[in-house]
Steps between C-alpha positions, in 0.01 A plus 500: 500500500252240380208712619644790301521286188135401541393864539711602200355232271141572614557872438633439150214258434241758602668760281478270199143389581397865493176446691591766757650846437883493515517749787267278707717194428811692602334612825393142581858385439633772729257406778590132464867581564401671826245243616746213450766680703747538215501878533427728794262795473766754402637273228149420376409865450844610379381526140266790579793711621728393218639800306429331166129477580485865606689600187263310271195671653664841454594418141136431416420856610783644290383297201146628553638854500654446158173352379277782628723777363510385139836323471342156476264594218770696316763226527243236410408687183868542408564129547195411293611743228849348497352152485274605211211300653713181494454318830827312448693825460323646803592193706867536404501874571343456845727209595812677378395829659442342841831313473703810420325706769559228760872524439499838673183491711385226734291232330202594712543868413519423128188283508307753709581772247426289192202292613224763448651593163520133400130450575409812302724408205362145488140619475589766241681240289191278497627232737463410869728609786551132588690469172753764603542519878691175565751572221547850641558359852739229379683757289554712811630198693756422227586867447597527864812302403632781279668695782632452850210696653231352274381250760597425865651152433767666282614717790482208744730269299743786429514584870565132575820525290622821660439362850739219409763752399442443128415753232127548454314521172513827305186704426440370147666158538163334549395617154736238352239240598204737540493611134493142359229401749288803411536416130396139572195631687403726210540220243306257719195723531516608136503152347353266761410643839219724372307185402496386865371827644134482610224709344333622814328830578572646841249783470285677249683663212587857600312773322691660216441875499565536127228248412268655759558846355409367154178357646414822682549707186261269317236459773507844662641728230728658759707669232196691379440849637838508673707813434808681629483876551783741592445808714641804320643810665184701424252237617248595768568161666854604590570491878137415583349192658288244320203570727498864385363401159266205557609350167299180537164669561536798269697353212455121536878443501690306770870531577643146520869577552733798522864522393720779629732636232705678768513272806687613810524235775650758739172696478288188511419512127519143375527405129149350496173543682343163428163583657429874488257616769301818539781666699767426235661820369552537125842635398666635188560238228311232692376227267149385582376160389124551472197288417212653306335529161685671215249787506541555875879491477502743206285739700733471799803575282347819359367628832816444702771552234632143516721319247423145393779240480487193276403179675617190308198268482688178574512256791851593616419871519186429701683262730782748562247777567268311732701223669824492699646347815268700724188528288304227326173411336249221544167378371211441737131412494218649707308224681115494509491568875762771491439829680651666197200416278321822411792729583581783261851462363704676233768379263832646613371578849561333833280230650365592839733453800758291313733747323451287190451653156240363260657487153239297314178303531333222307139387524386189316807506271426862408743775591329775698579820314312734733726697730253454788267208573340295778660171597306179438561144616730321260677814378866438421724784616860579416662685789835662570659558838795406715562126500438502874159667464398266218602201711294637790189485280505124558371572850181628332412154369132562570514801268755417232677210332861571400625321189844343556752592766613865513796399717636250246421741216708772667804272475461490122576872466834536321538874559769584755448754778723648773406205721631267229850638546469474876412131469786437257732700722406281796592190300833651390581604858422147620732355235780737603452419868519128420799523267696729734391291800401812694214323679384141523269406211185495713570847643576645155176356362296628796644852465410516133158343555436770760594770249261350244214504751565837663520677164170350386642280222310223675214611728574390855153344520584285195859405586432183699225377270747485212745269678475136397451367851478142372861523381621684811338261747611192306865607501490601868339171601750287304814665639474296826532182288854608413575554868367152578716336233807662650401449866436128463826451306320348204650747254858449620469121511373496143779724376766303691386174350524659158866590554587153629343325202541714187827658607672165461393471135610828338481873584246548219277233654520684831430827316184346355402375843543845652279651230222246554506510881521881514216526249296249701547694824418827322154371414408519870762733649582854388790518258696707750456243777592220258817680391599563863451129571678364195795743463699367800437142387627588152818644651556188711440278198750689283762488777448126546542436126785756477332695219401864449188604696393750231305257272310353796406838647392631159283189460344560842411856400357391163289216634373707794391781267341291224260299718189491284297191594271654763343840571679515836844434351573871460308814600464593132322173425254569779443861397357408159282215625185700569535733202531204264253278688761224493465164668779329689554242225536772232841587639614138493373445146658814359808511724598131484637497142660840553676381815644202310634734230654732758647200682663364182632844400644565846673162529646543151621860525598556865804263496616665174470856636619420855732196471536258791 
């Protein structure tokens, strides 16, 4: 027991010191428990097979699916619009939103869904993610107290009553204390807590496509010489292939995109052909987006009996026409030693061997107006292609320099696609599986993560790279600490001493003691394990004092769910650590005052709502 105390205090000290990464500290703590003989091998590695750890990893993939399919950018923009650029309003909206969602979804599920959107909304509102992520996580912890299924400790304490032959808590009974605590959390962050949040960048500010589009219009004049033509019933192009006409060579006009006015998925006719090739067949009423001079396009219209459609010359129209979930744009520079120097290229045509369209070029701050030219070192090119192909250009670092990150830019697209609804459907299915208790949480999350990957919402090659392994490993490595506290008897001895001392004073004093001890254990043990440990003790204490067990069990659930002093206190705390670049002490500084407020509110209200 004494050895365990030494390991525990050293672990907490290393967390606070912050010299080593938190996952490394957690792994050293786990190994120390094995090397000192406190735990055997199976117990030491039990965290890596824990369902919560598996579920968290799967939830990162589901959250990435929402991010890559446009929901994150769209929701972030809606939140910013509702907040009217006020960071305080945005903070309240995010905290309240996560709290309400956590009442019906697991805390980890709510945070996984909201975390990418929170990061995006923070940047768009002109602030840092570190100013929003902890409030969002703490809001989800408190919101879990709104319903019986909001968080596992609620179910555990209710089951403890029914196992004693007593009536359990109703579905919304927890909201009697959950609503006041959520309000306290909102008021705390609005008027005081936001001052304690660190200003710390976790990564470079993501590229905003709207601002990039404005820059591209200015630097590359991409809106110039871009037209939309409709194929009429009498056009010679009807039911022919692009290669039959050699439009680029004969008429100096390139087809950038093709929209089918009469798509038929059953015949393989999709609504759009994003990158028309020589074999593409032109059909009746097809709308061609073409690049070429006004004179060349006029000539094409007359020769082939085409109708011209208005093209609004604004950023949104260009973005909607050229960018979506599958297709993007990027700026790149040709390096002096590039093999591409001296190649003949054409505006609107494809670069060799890359299936990438060239939409514009700039040389020495001058827009290249010529349709065809030879590449020179230092030329800035604006290209269009699938996000995957643009990302693959990074492998050509000896030939090209890509500006920004195409992968992060793709997540800023707020236009929904069929994959968007698949990703959202996967989240909804997971919620239903959890609420209806069809499968265990980890299995439900894995099923839905598999759907997200197999349908291409998240490329399988990218799925693992988007999991925050620091958070996952840290939680898995700290779970054995909970087992050690229970195995050595330290947790039970501490709780028993609490009953013997405070129980003799007054039930409220014992209630306060239960809150503090449960909250203390929850900083190092999962809230579920803490509730399992403390619920029987609360029942024994209430029987000994001949009072109702309800207020003590409610207090156990509250204090187990609102642990906010460390990143390992709850999975949600750990999940936002990397994204917000938080330090161990940040949680203590921000969560300490909040925990005192929640403690005072609980001790005041619980005896009034559930009398002794």
